C-alpha positions as CSV (number, residue, x, y, z in Angstrom):
1,Q,-7.7,-18.0,6.1
2,V,-6.2,-16.0,3.4
3,Q,-3.4,-13.4,4.6
4,L,-1.8,-10.6,3.1
5,V,2.0,-10.4,3.4
6,E,3.7,-6.9,3.2
7,S,7.4,-6.5,2.4
8,G,9.7,-3.8,1.5
9,G,9.5,-1.5,4.2
10,G,12.6,0.2,6.2
11,L,14.7,3.4,6.7
12,V,15.6,5.7,4.0
13,Q,17.1,9.1,3.8
14,N,15.0,12.1,2.8
15,G,14.5,12.1,-0.9
16,G,15.0,8.4,-1.3
17,S,12.8,5.4,-2.6
18,L,11.3,2.4,-1.6
19,R,9.1,-0.2,-3.0
20,L,6.5,-2.0,-1.3
21,S,4.8,-5.5,-2.0
22,C,1.9,-7.1,-0.6
23,A,0.9,-10.7,-1.7
24,A,-2.1,-12.7,-0.6
25,S,-1.1,-16.2,0.8
26,G,-3.9,-17.8,-1.2
27,I,-6.4,-17.0,-3.7
28,I,-9.1,-14.1,-3.2
29,F,-11.9,-14.0,-5.7
30,N,-13.7,-11.0,-7.0
31,I,-11.3,-8.4,-5.7
32,N,-12.7,-4.9,-6.7
33,A,-10.0,-2.8,-5.5
34,M,-6.5,-3.0,-3.9
35,S,-5.3,-0.1,-1.7
36,W,-2.4,0.9,0.5
37,Y,-3.1,2.9,3.6
38,R,-0.6,4.3,6.3
39,Q,-0.8,5.4,9.9
40,A,1.6,7.7,11.5
41,P,1.9,8.0,15.7
42,G,-1.0,9.7,17.0
43,K,-2.9,10.2,13.6
44,Q,-5.5,8.2,11.8
45,R,-5.3,5.7,9.1
46,E,-5.3,7.2,5.9
47,L,-5.8,6.0,2.3
48,V,-2.8,6.7,0.0
49,A,-3.7,4.9,-3.1
50,T,-6.1,2.5,-4.9
51,I,-6.1,0.7,-7.9
52,T,-9.5,-1.0,-9.3
53,S,-9.9,-4.1,-10.8
54,G,-10.3,-2.1,-14.1
55,G,-6.9,-0.6,-13.6
56,S,-8.0,2.8,-12.5
57,T,-5.8,4.5,-9.9
58,S,-6.1,7.2,-7.3
59,Y,-4.1,9.0,-4.8
60,A,-4.1,10.9,-1.8
61,D,-3.2,14.7,-2.7
62,S,-0.1,14.3,-0.6
63,V,1.6,11.7,-2.4
64,K,0.4,12.6,-6.1
65,G,3.3,12.6,-8.6
66,R,5.6,10.8,-5.9
67,F,4.0,7.4,-5.5
68,T,3.0,4.9,-7.8
69,I,0.7,1.8,-7.2
70,S,0.5,-1.1,-9.4
71,N,-0.5,-4.7,-9.2
72,N,-0.4,-8.3,-10.8
73,N,-4.0,-9.8,-10.7
74,A,-2.6,-13.1,-11.5
75,K,-0.6,-13.3,-8.2
76,N,-3.0,-11.3,-6.2
77,T,-0.4,-9.0,-5.5
78,V,0.1,-5.2,-5.5
79,Y,2.9,-2.9,-5.2
80,L,3.7,0.7,-4.1
81,Q,6.4,2.5,-5.6
82,M,7.7,5.5,-3.3
83,N,9.9,8.3,-4.9
84,S,11.1,11.5,-3.6
85,L,10.4,10.3,0.1
86,K,9.8,12.8,2.9
87,P,10.0,12.7,6.5
88,E,6.4,13.3,6.9
89,D,5.8,10.0,4.9
90,T,7.2,8.0,8.1
91,A,4.3,5.7,8.9
92,V,3.3,2.2,9.0
93,Y,2.0,1.1,5.8
94,Y,-0.9,-1.4,5.2
95,C,-2.4,-3.0,2.3
96,N,-6.0,-3.8,1.8
97,F,-7.9,-6.1,-0.5
98,H,-11.5,-5.2,-1.0
99,A,-13.7,-8.0,-2.4
100,V,-17.1,-7.7,-4.2
101,I,-18.9,-9.5,-1.5
102,G,-17.8,-6.8,1.1
103,V,-14.9,-8.4,2.6
104,N,-12.0,-6.6,3.3
105,Y,-8.5,-8.2,3.9
106,W,-5.7,-6.5,5.8
107,G,-1.9,-6.9,5.9
108,Q,0.0,-6.9,9.3
109,G,1.7,-3.4,8.3
110,T,5.2,-2.6,7.4
111,Q,7.1,0.4,8.8
112,V,8.6,3.1,6.8
113,T,10.9,5.8,8.3
114,V,12.2,8.5,6.5
115,S,14.9,10.6,8.2
116,S,15.5,14.2,7.6
């Protein structure tokens, strides 16, 4: 069973930066999109950013201009560069790989905490 392993979370001050990484433990074929989601305490999980197999990217309005998603398809890895972090960005961040056959893979989550 292929797993997604995330890294890069932690505690950062308001205005700081973090870079999250998510790598698959094995080969996943026919990925059509890689995404990052986040879930804050007491809130629903929300989509933060997506990158498609063709390289198109999209972002939640709340992170546009501050976060950048990128990937390395050869390594089945996706990244999330987060700049100008705010306390409201505090959440558990999850990566997701969506395969063309409709299968979703999820990471275990990594905590990001932004202090004010």
